[in-house]
N, C-alpha and C positions, 0 to 999 in steps of 0.2 A: 710766836704764836701762829695763828692761822694765816694771817696776812703774809708773814715771811715765807710760809710754805707755798703759798700761791705764787709769790714773786720768784722763789727758787725754781718751782716747776716751770714757770713761764720762761725764765732765763735758760734752763736746760733745753726746753723745746725750741727756743729761738736759736740756740747753738746748733741743734740738730737740723733745723730748717736752713740755717746758713750753710752748714756742711753739705746738705743735700743740694742746695742751690749752686754751690761751687762745683759739685760733681756734675750737675746738669749743664752748667755753662761750659765747663771744660769738655764734656762729652759732645755737646753740640758743635763746638769748634773742631774737635777731632773728627766727627762725622763729616762735616763739610770739607775738612782737609783731605780726608780719604776719598770723598766724592771727586774733588778737584784733581787729586793725583791720579785716580783711575781714568778719568776723562782725558787728562793731559797725556797719558800713556797712549791711548788709542781712542779717538772720538767715537768709534763704533761701539764702545763699551758703556754707553749711557745706561742701559738697563742694568748691567752688572754694578755700575756705580750707584744707581738708585737703591738696588737691593742691599748693597754694602752699607749705605748710609742709613737705610731703615733698620737694618740689623743692629748697627751700632747704637742708633737712637733708642731702640727697644731695650737693649741691655743697659744703656746709661739711664734711661727712665726708671727701670726697675731698681738700679743701684741707688739713684737719687731718692726715690720714694722710700726705700728701705733705710737709707741714712736718716731721713726725716722721721722715720718711725710711723709713717702713715700707711695704714692698712697692710701690715706685713703679710698676713695670711692671704689676702686677696692677690697681692703682688706675687707671692710664691706660687699660688695656684695658677694664676694667669700665665706666668712665665713657664711653669712646668707643662701646662696644657699646650702652649704655643710651641715649645720645643718638641713635645711629643707629636703634635700635628705635622710639624715640618719633617720630622724623622719618618713618619708614616707616608707622607707625600713623596719624599725622596725614594723610599723603598718601593712604593707603587710605581713611580716613574721609571726606575731602573728595572723593576720586575716586568712591567708590561712593555716598556720600550725596548728592553733587552731580550725579549722572548725570541725574536727572529734571529738576533745575533747569536744567542745561546744555541738555537737550533742548528745554525750553520757550523758553529764550533763543534757541537756534538757530532754532526755529520762528518766533518773532517777527521775527528778522532776515530770514528767508526771506520772510515775508509782507510786510514793509516793502519789500524789494527788488522783489517782484512788483508791489506797488502803485505804486512809483515808476516801474517800467518800463511799466505798462499805459497811462497817458495818452498817451505818445508813440506806442505801437503801436495804440491803440484809436481814435485820431482819423483816420478815412480822409479822403483828399483828396476835394474836391468832384467831380472828374471821374473818380474811380477806378471801376473796374468792380466790380459786386457780388461779394461773396465767392463762391468756387467752390462751397461747400456749400449755398448758397441758390439755388433756381430763379429764373430771371429773371422780372421782373414781367410778368404777362400784359397785353398791350395790347388794344385793341378788335379783335374778330374780325370780318372782313367776309364 
C-alpha cells in the first residue's frame, strides 16, 4: 500500500544520496591529491594548484548533486553558465592580451611579404628607361 511506497521511495533516495556522498568524498580526496601534487612539483604553482582544486571540486559537486537527484535543472544551468563564463573570460583575456602580440606578428608578416616582393620589382631590365622621378643623366654639352 501507501506505506510501502513511501518506504520504497525513501530507500531509493537514500541509495542516491549514498552514491552522491561517495562521489563527493572521492572527489574531495582527488582534488586535494591534485593540489598536493601540483604544489610538490613546484612550490611557485600555488595559484595553479588552487585553481585546479576548485575546478575539480566544482565538477565533483555537480556530479554528486546530480547523482543524488537534487536540483538537476539548477545544477545543469549553473554548470553551463559557469563553463560559458570561463570560456568568455579566456577568450577576452587572449583577445585583449594578445592584441599587441598579434600586431607584431602581422607586422613581421607584412615585412616579409614586402622583402619577398622587392627583388622582383627592384631589378630593372638592362635596357629599361630610368625611373620617371630621376632626371636623365646629363651628357656632354656642346
